[in-house]
C-alpha positions as a printed Julia matrix, in Angstrom:
374×3 Matrix{Float64}:
  -4.82  -46.52  -28.65
  -4.64  -48.53  -25.41
  -3.58  -52.16  -25.92
  -3.63  -55.22  -23.68
  -2.52  -58.84  -24.07
  -4.51  -62.04  -24.61
  -1.77  -64.63  -24.66
   0.73  -63.38  -27.23
  -1.86  -61.21  -28.96
  -1.66  -57.43  -28.49
  -5.31  -56.42  -28.78
  -6.88  -52.97  -28.74
  -8.83  -52.26  -25.57
 -11.65  -50.94  -27.78
 -13.09  -53.69  -29.93
 -15.51  -53.05  -32.79
 -18.74  -54.99  -32.29
 -20.22  -55.76  -35.7
 -23.86  -56.4   -34.83
 -25.18  -52.83  -34.92
 -23.9   -51.3   -38.16
 -26.04  -48.45  -39.49
 -28.64  -49.7   -41.96
 -30.4   -48.43  -45.06
 -33.55  -50.08  -46.42
 -33.12  -52.94  -43.95
 -29.57  -53.74  -45.06
 -26.16  -52.72  -43.79
 -25.33  -49.21  -44.99
 -22.06  -50.41  -46.46
 -20.64  -47.02  -47.44
 -21.1   -45.49  -43.99
 -20.12  -48.68  -42.17
 -16.93  -48.92  -44.24
 -16.04  -45.35  -43.25
 -16.57  -46.27  -39.61
 -14.36  -49.35  -39.85
 -11.68  -47.44  -41.75
 -11.38  -44.64  -39.18
 -11.37  -47.19  -36.35
  -8.53  -49.15  -37.96
  -6.62  -45.97  -38.79
  -6.92  -45.0   -35.11
  -5.56  -48.32  -33.87
  -8.58  -50.57  -33.31
  -7.52  -54.08  -34.28
 -10.22  -56.38  -32.78
 -13.42  -57.0   -34.76
 -16.22  -59.14  -33.37
 -18.91  -60.58  -35.62
 -21.13  -63.67  -35.51
 -23.1   -65.96  -37.79
 -26.56  -64.37  -37.18
 -25.61  -60.67  -37.02
 -27.48  -58.5   -39.51
 -29.42  -61.49  -40.77
 -26.22  -63.32  -41.69
 -24.76  -60.38  -43.61
 -22.26  -59.15  -41.0
 -19.64  -61.83  -41.62
 -19.77  -61.26  -45.37
 -19.42  -57.5   -45.01
 -16.7   -57.59  -42.35
 -14.71  -60.13  -44.32
 -14.9   -57.96  -47.44
 -13.77  -54.77  -45.69
 -10.95  -56.37  -43.72
  -9.55  -57.75  -47.0
  -8.21  -54.24  -47.63
  -5.8   -54.6   -44.72
  -2.87  -56.79  -43.71
  -4.46  -59.96  -42.3
  -1.8   -60.33  -39.61
  -2.38  -56.8   -38.3
  -6.02  -57.37  -37.31
  -7.84  -59.81  -35.07
 -11.1   -61.33  -36.29
 -13.57  -62.91  -33.88
 -16.69  -64.86  -34.79
 -18.91  -67.43  -33.12
 -20.41  -70.88  -33.57
 -24.23  -70.59  -33.46
 -24.67  -73.49  -31.09
 -28.49  -73.3   -31.3
 -28.18  -74.44  -34.94
 -26.02  -77.42  -34.02
 -27.81  -80.74  -33.62
 -24.96  -82.97  -34.75
 -21.19  -82.69  -34.96
 -21.55  -82.49  -38.73
 -23.61  -79.31  -38.24
 -20.72  -77.72  -36.37
 -18.27  -78.71  -39.11
 -20.54  -77.37  -41.85
 -21.14  -74.08  -40.07
 -17.46  -73.44  -39.37
 -16.5   -74.06  -42.99
 -19.35  -71.82  -44.14
 -18.04  -69.07  -41.86
 -14.52  -69.34  -43.29
 -16.05  -68.97  -46.75
 -18.2   -65.96  -45.8
 -15.29  -64.23  -44.1
 -12.94  -65.28  -46.92
 -10.19  -66.27  -44.49
  -8.14  -69.37  -43.79
  -8.28  -69.03  -40.01
 -10.16  -67.21  -37.24
  -8.16  -65.43  -34.56
 -10.78  -65.71  -31.81
 -13.54  -68.29  -32.11
 -16.35  -68.49  -29.56
 -19.08  -70.96  -28.8
 -21.94  -68.48  -28.94
 -24.21  -67.63  -25.98
 -23.6   -70.62  -23.76
 -26.12  -71.44  -21.06
 -26.77  -74.59  -19.04
 -28.62  -76.48  -21.78
 -26.31  -75.47  -24.62
 -23.25  -76.4   -22.57
 -24.73  -79.86  -22.05
 -25.15  -80.21  -25.83
 -21.56  -79.1   -26.43
 -20.3   -81.89  -24.18
 -22.65  -84.54  -25.51
 -21.83  -83.84  -29.17
 -18.05  -83.75  -28.72
 -17.81  -80.22  -30.04
 -14.84  -79.29  -27.85
 -12.73  -82.09  -29.3
 -13.61  -80.94  -32.8
 -12.73  -77.31  -32.04
  -9.48  -78.36  -30.36
  -8.65  -80.15  -33.59
  -9.18  -76.91  -35.51
  -6.84  -75.18  -33.08
  -4.21  -77.84  -33.74
  -4.67  -77.29  -37.5
  -4.23  -73.53  -37.11
  -7.75  -72.74  -38.29
  -8.61  -71.35  -34.86
  -5.93  -69.43  -32.97
  -7.81  -68.76  -29.71
 -10.82  -70.68  -28.43
 -13.41  -69.29  -26.02
 -17.1   -68.82  -25.42
 -19.67  -66.1   -24.82
 -22.04  -66.5   -21.92
 -25.65  -65.8   -20.88
 -26.79  -67.59  -17.73
 -26.33  -67.54  -13.95
 -22.99  -67.47  -12.12
 -23.14  -71.14  -11.1
 -23.27  -72.19  -14.75
 -20.44  -69.78  -15.58
 -18.29  -71.29  -12.84
 -18.91  -74.79  -14.19
 -17.99  -73.86  -17.77
 -15.0   -71.65  -16.97
 -13.52  -74.27  -14.63
 -14.05  -77.17  -17.04
 -10.88  -76.59  -19.06
  -8.23  -74.02  -19.85
  -9.9   -71.47  -22.13
  -7.9   -68.93  -24.12
 -10.48  -66.22  -23.31
 -14.17  -65.76  -22.67
 -16.76  -63.07  -23.29
 -19.27  -61.86  -20.7
 -21.79  -59.07  -20.22
 -20.42  -56.59  -17.66
 -21.13  -52.98  -16.74
 -21.51  -50.89  -13.6
 -25.18  -51.79  -13.26
 -25.05  -55.5   -14.12
 -22.6   -56.54  -11.41
 -24.88  -59.1    -9.77
 -26.46  -60.77  -12.8
 -25.06  -63.46  -15.1
 -21.31  -63.78  -14.46
 -21.08  -60.38  -12.76
 -18.46  -59.41  -10.2
 -18.08  -63.01   -9.01
 -17.46  -64.15  -12.57
 -14.85  -61.44  -13.03
 -13.01  -62.55   -9.89
 -13.16  -66.18  -11.02
 -11.64  -65.25  -14.37
  -8.76  -63.56  -12.55
  -8.24  -66.6   -10.32
  -8.22  -69.0   -13.28
  -6.18  -66.71  -15.54
  -8.78  -66.46  -18.3
  -8.69  -63.08  -20.14
 -12.03  -61.35  -20.62
 -13.7   -59.72  -23.59
 -16.66  -57.61  -22.48
 -19.98  -57.13  -24.24
 -22.76  -54.71  -23.26
 -20.42  -52.3   -21.43
 -23.0   -49.55  -21.98
 -25.94  -51.94  -21.44
 -27.2   -51.78  -25.01
 -26.86  -47.99  -25.05
 -28.92  -47.44  -21.87
 -25.94  -46.11  -19.91
 -25.25  -43.59  -22.67
 -28.67  -41.96  -22.37
 -29.31  -41.46  -18.67
 -31.45  -38.59  -17.32
 -29.52  -35.39  -16.64
 -30.22  -35.42  -12.92
 -28.64  -38.88  -12.68
 -25.47  -37.92  -14.55
 -24.99  -34.55  -12.82
 -22.21  -35.9   -10.53
 -20.29  -37.14  -13.57
 -20.72  -33.88  -15.48
 -19.46  -31.91  -12.49
 -16.15  -33.79  -12.69
 -15.74  -34.02  -16.49
 -18.2   -31.66  -18.2
 -16.86  -32.53  -21.66
 -16.99  -36.33  -21.28
 -19.86  -38.31  -22.79
 -22.01  -40.43  -20.51
 -20.97  -43.51  -22.5
 -17.3   -42.84  -21.83
 -17.86  -43.21  -18.08
 -19.37  -46.67  -18.56
 -16.51  -47.72  -20.83
 -13.83  -46.43  -18.44
 -15.47  -48.27  -15.53
 -15.14  -51.56  -17.39
 -11.6   -50.74  -18.54
 -10.57  -50.12  -14.94
 -10.58  -53.91  -14.47
  -7.13  -55.27  -15.34
  -8.33  -58.66  -16.58
 -10.58  -56.97  -19.15
  -8.57  -57.09  -22.37
 -11.14  -56.0   -24.99
 -14.3   -53.92  -24.55
 -16.73  -54.4   -27.41
 -18.81  -51.46  -28.54
 -21.56  -52.12  -31.08
 -21.12  -48.78  -32.8
 -24.0   -47.74  -35.03
 -22.93  -44.23  -36.06
 -19.79  -42.38  -37.06
 -20.25  -40.11  -34.02
 -20.2   -43.1   -31.67
 -16.96  -44.3   -33.25
 -15.31  -40.93  -32.75
 -16.51  -40.64  -29.15
 -15.22  -44.12  -28.3
 -11.89  -43.43  -29.99
 -11.56  -40.3   -27.88
 -12.04  -42.44  -24.76
  -9.43  -45.05  -25.65
  -6.78  -43.22  -27.68
  -5.5   -41.72  -24.44
  -7.16  -43.93  -21.86
  -7.23  -42.55  -18.33
  -7.97  -44.92  -15.42
 -10.66  -43.81  -13.0
  -9.6   -41.75  -10.01
 -11.02  -42.54   -6.57
 -13.33  -39.55   -6.93
 -14.59  -40.85  -10.28
 -15.12  -44.37   -8.95
 -17.21  -42.91   -6.11
 -19.21  -40.82   -8.58
 -20.03  -43.86  -10.72
 -21.06  -45.84   -7.64
 -23.35  -42.95   -6.73
 -24.91  -43.01  -10.18
 -25.43  -46.77   -9.94
 -27.02  -46.41   -6.5
 -29.34  -43.69   -7.81
 -30.4   -45.81  -10.78
 -31.04  -48.86   -8.61
 -32.98  -46.8    -6.06
 -35.49  -45.95   -8.78
 -36.5   -49.57   -9.25
 -40.27  -49.71   -8.89
 -40.39  -53.04   -7.04
 -38.1   -55.92   -6.08
 -39.08  -58.43   -8.78
 -36.1   -60.64   -9.61
 -37.69  -62.38  -12.59
 -37.61  -65.77  -10.86
 -41.03  -66.64  -12.38
 -42.31  -68.46   -9.28
 -45.5   -66.43   -9.8
 -46.09  -68.02  -13.2
 -48.18  -69.16  -14.89
 -50.84  -66.58  -14.1
 -54.31  -68.23  -14.24
 -55.53  -65.34  -16.37
 -52.51  -65.04  -18.67
 -50.66  -61.97  -17.36
 -46.9   -62.1   -18.05
 -46.06  -60.79  -14.59
 -42.22  -60.88  -14.76
 -42.19  -59.16  -18.16
 -44.54  -56.42  -16.97
 -42.41  -55.77  -13.89
 -39.21  -55.83  -15.97
 -40.57  -53.1   -18.25
 -41.79  -51.06  -15.29
 -38.51  -51.36  -13.39
 -36.4   -50.51  -16.43
 -38.51  -47.42  -17.01
 -38.13  -46.39  -13.37
 -34.35  -46.74  -13.47
 -33.57  -45.19  -16.85
 -36.56  -43.01  -17.66
 -36.85  -44.08  -21.31
 -40.55  -43.42  -21.93
 -40.56  -44.38  -25.6
 -38.9   -47.74  -24.95
 -41.26  -48.54  -22.06
 -44.36  -47.78  -24.1
 -43.12  -49.82  -27.06
 -42.17  -52.84  -24.96
 -45.45  -52.8   -23.07
 -48.1   -51.79  -25.59
 -46.5   -52.88  -28.88
 -44.23  -55.82  -28.12
 -46.46  -57.5   -25.51
 -49.64  -59.31  -26.5
 -52.76  -57.55  -25.13
 -53.87  -60.7   -23.32
 -50.66  -60.64  -21.28
 -50.89  -57.04  -20.03
 -51.34  -56.16  -16.38
 -54.95  -55.02  -16.74
 -55.97  -58.63  -17.41
 -55.26  -59.35  -13.72
 -58.35  -60.52  -11.8
 -56.68  -60.07   -8.4
 -57.01  -63.75   -7.48
 -53.8   -63.62   -5.43
 -52.35  -66.92   -6.64
 -49.13  -65.14   -7.65
 -48.57  -63.52   -4.26
 -48.81  -66.88   -2.51
 -45.81  -68.08   -4.55
 -43.64  -64.93   -4.58
 -40.35  -65.43   -2.65
 -40.0   -61.63   -2.38
 -43.5   -61.28   -0.84
 -44.37  -58.52   -3.3
 -47.8   -56.91   -3.44
 -48.14  -58.13   -7.0
 -51.82  -57.28   -7.49
 -51.42  -53.69   -6.37
 -48.17  -53.29   -8.32
 -49.73  -54.59  -11.53
 -52.49  -52.02  -11.2
 -49.99  -49.24  -10.53
 -47.72  -50.12  -13.42
 -50.56  -50.34  -15.91
 -51.89  -46.94  -14.86
 -48.42  -45.38  -15.09
 -47.6   -46.83  -18.5
 -51.08  -46.05  -19.82
 -50.57  -42.43  -18.85
 -47.26  -42.39  -20.73
 -48.91  -43.91  -23.78
 -51.65  -41.26  -23.76
 -49.25  -38.33  -23.48
């Protein structure tokens, strides 16, 4: 297993994300999930990332129970403060103590303020949460303090530069280099000396299931390698990435990821170029240039324009017909679909990208309707 350092901690480059365990009857399939954790630990994985809300609150209980079988000092346990449930400092204290109880531990190796954005960061400062968490560090109940992040780069820069963090966790993959923290956030972490833990390295599984014509350049170089392994190796090629979290939901995924990291091989120049080519191909299939800025909203007739374009663009890039149909026809209210458009043009007058929104809404609805009827 490949290992890297966060401070004095020797952590496995592959971390086990504990939010996507296999399930049975709506609950964690404990027998199968235990097998997955056991083989991962046996193979050298020592970093386990859970959180208060994962699996409806059951993840911390299950992970704590399984890790009890092993030497506490040999494994690193990460969990997160659900800042959206914190309205007072007493809430933060109650939640942390509840987490220690659920995990059945006396300390947490890596503790994160969960999913920080601009508004939640403001609450953290106003409620004095950092002082409280620093106190827990001084008591030894938290050994490394960090945060996970979901917002724009400017907010990331403000938070990362505010203090000396032990680590932080960002979304990063070879497609999402210009959103959220992105490449600029990675470079800032290097400059400030803050080690990174990476989530969504395979973009929620999307980069593991690309169309064959897109992945042909990768297969020509390494016919035996899984598509997911390319995404993981791209992230691992960044020196300041210390842990790459994979939310493994099957035994086969565990074995494939172990194969990637047990004898990790950095990307060659040829492989880097191949991945860039794949990324360029994916991005070239974007249906239109909607950035999701929402300047076009609200639509006078109720169409959720940014959502419709997001579904359409994701389908264009990754070709997942089933997901596109579900997101558009099942997960979106009928009164918000593109066919509600009355072509008034109010949206186009506000669009910074000068998109032909009315025509594009008509096109996307026809395309997705055809998929749904197939």
